[in-house]
C-alpha positions in Angstrom: 0.0 0.0 0.0 1.5 3.3 -1.2 0.0 5.3 1.7 1.5 3.0 4.3 4.9 3.3 2.6 4.7 7.1 2.6 3.8 7.0 6.3 6.7 4.7 7.1 9.1 7.0 5.1 7.8 10.1 7.0 8.2 8.3 10.2 11.8 7.3 9.4 12.7 10.9 8.5 11.1 12.2 11.7 13.1 9.7 13.7 16.3 10.7 11.9 15.6 14.4 12.7 14.9 13.5 16.3 18.2 11.6 16.6 20.0 14.5 15.0 18.5 16.9 17.5 19.9 14.6 20.3 23.4 14.8 18.8 23.4 11.4 17.2 25.2 11.4 13.9 23.1 9.4 11.4 24.2 7.8 8.1 21.5 6.3 6.0 22.5 3.4 3.8 20.2 3.5 0.7 19.9 0.5 -1.5 19.6 2.5 -4.7 20.5 5.8 -6.2 16.8 6.7 -6.4 16.2 6.0 -2.7 19.3 8.1 -1.9 18.1 11.0 -4.0 14.7 10.9 -2.3 16.2 10.8 1.1 18.7 13.6 0.4 15.8 15.8 -0.6 14.2 15.5 2.9 17.0 14.7 5.3 20.1 16.8 5.9 22.3 14.0 7.2 24.7 11.7 5.3 23.1 9.4 2.7 25.2 6.7 1.2 24.3 4.2 -1.6 25.1 0.7 -0.3 23.3 -1.7 -2.6 24.7 -5.0 -1.3 25.0 -6.5 2.2 28.8 -6.3 1.7 28.6 -2.6 1.0 26.5 -2.0 4.2 28.9 -4.2 6.3 31.8 -2.1 4.9 30.0 1.1 5.9 29.6 -0.2 9.4 33.3 -1.2 9.7 34.4 2.2 8.3 32.2 4.1 10.8 33.7 2.0 13.6 37.2 2.5 12.3 36.5 6.3 12.5 35.7 5.9 16.2 31.9 5.7 16.1 29.8 3.4 18.2 27.5 2.0 15.5 23.8 1.1 16.0 22.5 -0.7 13.0 18.8 0.0 12.5 16.9 -2.2 10.1 16.3 -5.8 9.3 18.7 -7.9 11.3 20.3 -10.8 9.5 23.1 -13.0 10.9 25.1 -12.5 7.7 24.4 -8.9 7.2 25.9 -5.6 8.3 24.0 -5.8 11.6 26.4 -8.6 12.6 29.2 -6.1 12.6 27.5 -3.3 14.4 28.0 -2.6 18.1 24.2 -3.0 18.6 21.4 -4.0 16.3 17.9 -2.5 16.5 14.9 -3.5 14.5 11.4 -2.2 14.2 8.4 -4.4 15.0 9.3 -7.8 13.5 7.9 -8.4 10.1 9.7 -11.7 9.8 11.0 -14.1 12.4 14.7 -13.2 11.9 14.0 -9.7 13.1 13.4 -11.0 16.6 17.1 -11.9 16.8 18.1 -8.3 17.4 19.1 -7.3 20.9 16.7 -4.4 20.7 13.3 -4.7 19.1 11.1 -1.7 18.8 7.6 -2.9 19.5 5.9 -0.1 17.6 6.1 -0.3 13.8 8.5 2.2 12.3 11.3 4.1 13.9 9.5 6.7 15.9 10.6 5.2 19.2 14.4 5.6 18.3 14.9 9.1 19.7 13.1 8.2 23.0 15.2 5.0 23.2 18.4 7.1 23.0 17.1 9.4 25.8 16.3 6.4 28.0 19.7 4.8 27.3 21.5 7.9 28.2 19.4 8.2 31.4 20.2 4.5 32.2 23.9 5.1 31.7 23.7 8.0 34.2 21.8 5.9 36.8 24.4 3.1 36.4 27.2 5.5 37.0 25.5 6.9 40.1 24.8 3.4 41.5 28.4 2.3 40.9 29.8 5.4 42.6 27.4 4.9 45.6 28.4 1.2 45.9 32.1 2.1 45.8 31.6 4.8 48.5 29.6 2.4 50.6 32.2 -0.3 50.3 35.1 2.2 51.0 33.4 3.2 54.3 31.8 0.0 55.5 34.5 -2.6 54.7 37.3 -0.9 56.8 34.9 -0.5 59.7 33.8 -4.2 59.4 37.5 -5.3 59.3 38.2 -3.3 62.4 35.2 -4.8 64.2 33.5 -1.4 64.6 30.3 -2.6 62.8 28.1 -5.4 64.0 27.6 -8.0 61.2 23.8 -7.6 61.5 24.1 -3.9 61.1 26.5 -4.3 58.1 24.0 -6.7 56.5 21.2 -4.2 57.1 23.2 -1.3 55.6 24.1 -3.5 52.6 20.4 -4.2 52.1 19.6 -0.5 52.4 22.3 0.4 49.8 20.7 -2.2 47.4 17.3 -0.7 47.9 18.6 2.8 47.3 20.2 1.6 44.1 17.0 0.1 42.9 15.0 3.2 43.8 17.5 5.3 41.9 17.2 3.0 38.8 13.4 3.1 39.0 13.6 6.9 38.4 14.1 6.0 34.8 10.4 5.2 34.6 9.6 8.8 35.4 9.3 11.3 32.6 12.7 11.8 31.0 13.8 15.4 30.2 15.2 16.0 26.8 19.0 15.6 26.9 20.9 18.0 24.7 24.6 17.2 25.5 26.7 15.7 22.9 28.2 12.3 23.5 31.9 12.0 24.1 32.3 9.6 21.2 30.2 10.0 18.0 27.3 7.7 17.5 26.2 6.4 14.2 22.8 5.0 13.4 22.7 3.2 10.1 19.1 2.6 8.9 18.5 0.6 5.8 
């Protein structure tokens, strides 16, 4: 259906613009010159013609060699470019092989990609906070326990409290996430097909 195809195309362009607004460098791998021309007319980012799976795999390797963390977005095939990417993401599965991707967007299309980037950045921040808290907790409690200054029952209770605080901190991700505007320290590349 042509209308469904146009809607999917607009959805993909909106997702690419959303990723660009988050500081994610996107390179679109088009399978033909015609698709590349059409994409270049509506998307400001890099569009490369990569007609074969080998061309797409080479584009992934080149991006990684340039220092990018590559997220391949599209149909995931064990012998395709997605196998070389740092992470593979696929929209709602249209075929059983798509479910092999580590990240599967449940909604059809790519509209959820920018939100997934925001959540991933928020998760990274929470993990860092929890690691710092655990290190601080261990740095204080372990010497006290070795010296016998802390009762073992109190130490166990404090360890439980630290774990509960870490879970509560992680649960904050479920709260509304503010738009993040900082640029990543390493460039990211999303390579839709």
